[in-house]
C-alpha positions, 0 to 999 in steps of 0.5 A: 524631738525632730533630729538633725543631721549634718548638712551637706558639706561645702565644695569651696574650700578654706584656708585656717590657722590650727590654733590647738588640737583636739582631745582626738587628734583634730586640728582646731581652727575658728571662722568668726567665731565658729570651731572648725575641727581639721583633720591631718593639721598641727597647732601653729599651721596653715592649712588649705582643707576641705568641708567632710561635714558643718554642724550648727555648732561646728564643722568638720573638714580635712587637711589638703594642703598644708601651706605652713606646717609646724616644727613638730611635723613629722613624716608618718611611718605609715603608708596608710597613715589618713585613711586608715582609721587608727593612729591619728597622729602619725604625723606629729612628733612623739615628743610633741603626742607626750605633751599633748597627752600631759596637757589633755591629762591636767586640763581634765584635773583641772576641769574636774576640781581645780587640782594640780598634782604636786609633781609630774611622773615622767612618761613612760614610752616605748617604739612608735611601731611594732608595740602591739600585742592584742588588736582586733581585725575587721574582716568583710566579705566582698561578694561583686569581687568573691575575696575577703578584706582584713584590717582595720576600718577606713576613716569616718567610715565602714569599709576596710583599708586595703593594709599590706603591712601594720606599722603598730602591730606586733611583727609577726602579725604586721606583715600577714594583712594581704595572707589574712585576707587570702586566707578568708578568701579561700575558706568556705565560709568567707562571708561569715568572718567578721573579725579576727583576734590577735594575742602575741604572747612570748611563746606565741602568737594566737588568732582567733577567727570568729565565725558565725557558720560552722568551718569546714574539713577543708576550711580546717585543714587550710588553717593547719597549712596557714599555721605551718607557714606561718607560724602562727597558732588560731583558735576558732569562736563560732559564738561569744567568748565563751566558746574559743577553743584552739584550733587543735586542743591536743597542741593549745597556744602558750600565751604568757609574759613575763615581768622579770623584774618580779619572777612573774609570769602571766598566763592568759587566755586568748580574749582574757584582758591584758595590756596591749602594749607590755614594753610599756606594761612592763615600765607601768608594773614597775612605777607602780610598785615603786609609787605603793612602795609595800614593805612586808607589814603592808596589806594592799588592795588591789581593785580591778586586778584582771588575771593580776598583772600588778597584785602578783609583782606587788606579793613579792614586795609586800605582806598580803595582796587581796586583789578583786575583780568583776570577772569570775574566768580572771579571779580563776587565772589569777588563782591559777598565776599565784600557783604557777608562781608559788605565791601563798599571800594573795588572795583574789575575790570576786566583786561588780566593783560597779555596783553602788550597793556593793557590801563586801567585806573588804570594803570596810577593811583597813588598807595601807595602801590601794591601787585601781586599774578600772575600765573606761567608765572610772571607779567612782562607786568603789571609791565612795563605799571604800574604809580610806582611813589610814591609807598611805597611798593611793595608785590609781592607773587610769584609761581616761583621763576624764574618769581618774580626774573626777574620780580623782575629785572625789579623792581630794575634795571629799575623803582627804587626799592630796595629788603627790603626782600623776602621769602620762603613759604611753600605752598606744604612741601615735594615737588620741588614746590617753592612759595616765596614772595618780599617786594619791597620799592622805593628809 
C-alpha cells in the first residue's frame, strides 16, 4: 500500500472557535465537518491560526493570535513555552488542567465498558514548578557552531530548544542548562554525548552522562570541577544501563528519598525507575495504603513493585507483603531496601507479569488485598491469571487511563468487581500526561 504523506499546508490563516481540548492538550475546532487541531488554543476561544500540516481526515494548525481568550487562560510561567516540546498545558489554569485530566479518565472508563466510579477521589496535587526530580535531557553537537546544546527537543522537531532555565525541573538542575551546554561543548567527546539523565535525591543530584566514545583524562577533570562548582555528582554511561558507574567510584552519590509517615527510606540507582515527582509520590503512597487499609492479618500482593515504593510502607501496616517485579535488579534493590529499613515481613519475587502463559505459585494464592502499578501497557495478562477469590480490595495505579479503563472492564465485567472510586494524580503538572488510580472491591 502506498504511504500517504501530509499535503503541504495552506498559507492562508484561518479563524476558528475552539470546541474542546484533545487528550494531547490541543484545541479542537471544525471547518465544514473536518477536525482542526490547534496548538495553544483552549475551549471557548476564538483564535486565528496557521496551518502546519493537512491530512485527509484532520488538519494541524497553531494559534497565532487569541482573538477571544477563555477565562481559564493564564500566562505560561516558562519563557520557552511554545518552542520547547514539553509542558503543553502551561497556558491553562492549573485547576482547569485537573478537570481536563479527570474528564479524560472518566471518558476512557465509559468508553471501555460503560464503567463509572461510585465516587471521585480528590486529585493529588503539587506545585507546578520545580517538581521534576527525574528526567532525560537531550544533547546535540552543532558542528558548524563548534558547540553543544543540552535541553529538551523543540515541539514537532528534532532540534533542541536553547533553554536558559527550566521551570519544572528541580531547582538544582533547572538553572544549569547553559552551564551543561558549555560543559559538554568543552569535552573531547562533545559530538558523542547524546543525553544526560538526571536523578535528584534528598542528598545528591546525580547526572548520568551518556557517551559513545571514551572520555579523556582532561574530560574527567572538567567533570570533577563541574561537580565542585555546581554541587552535583556525575555518572558515566559508555553503553547500556548496566555500564553506568560513578565518575568517582570511591565516593558514589547517595540517591534516596524518605516516606516519613511510614519511617521508610528508599535507595535507588540513577537509572532505576522511581516516580518523577517525590512530593506527589508521598501523597500517592499514603492514599494507596489508606485505600487498601491493611491490618496485621492482611496478606498483600504488590504487582510491578519496583524498588518497594509501596510494598515497604504497606509492610508497616500489613501481616505480610509479597512484591513481584519483572526486572531482577529492581527486586534486588527492593530486598536491600527492606533489609535497610528493618522490614522482615516483605518478600520479593522476579516474574515477567506480561506473559500470557505465566505459571507462578503467587497467581493461585488467595490474597486479601492487591495493588498494581504497571507500565503504560497495563496489566491485562496478570489480571486474567490471578486468583481473585477472597480479594477485599484491589487498588490500581496507572500512568495510562486507556489501559486502566481496559483492565477495569475486565475486573468489573468478568471478575466480579465494583469500581468504588477513581481519581487523578497530578504527577506531571502542565503536561498532558494523566496519572490516575482506582479502587475496586468484590461484589
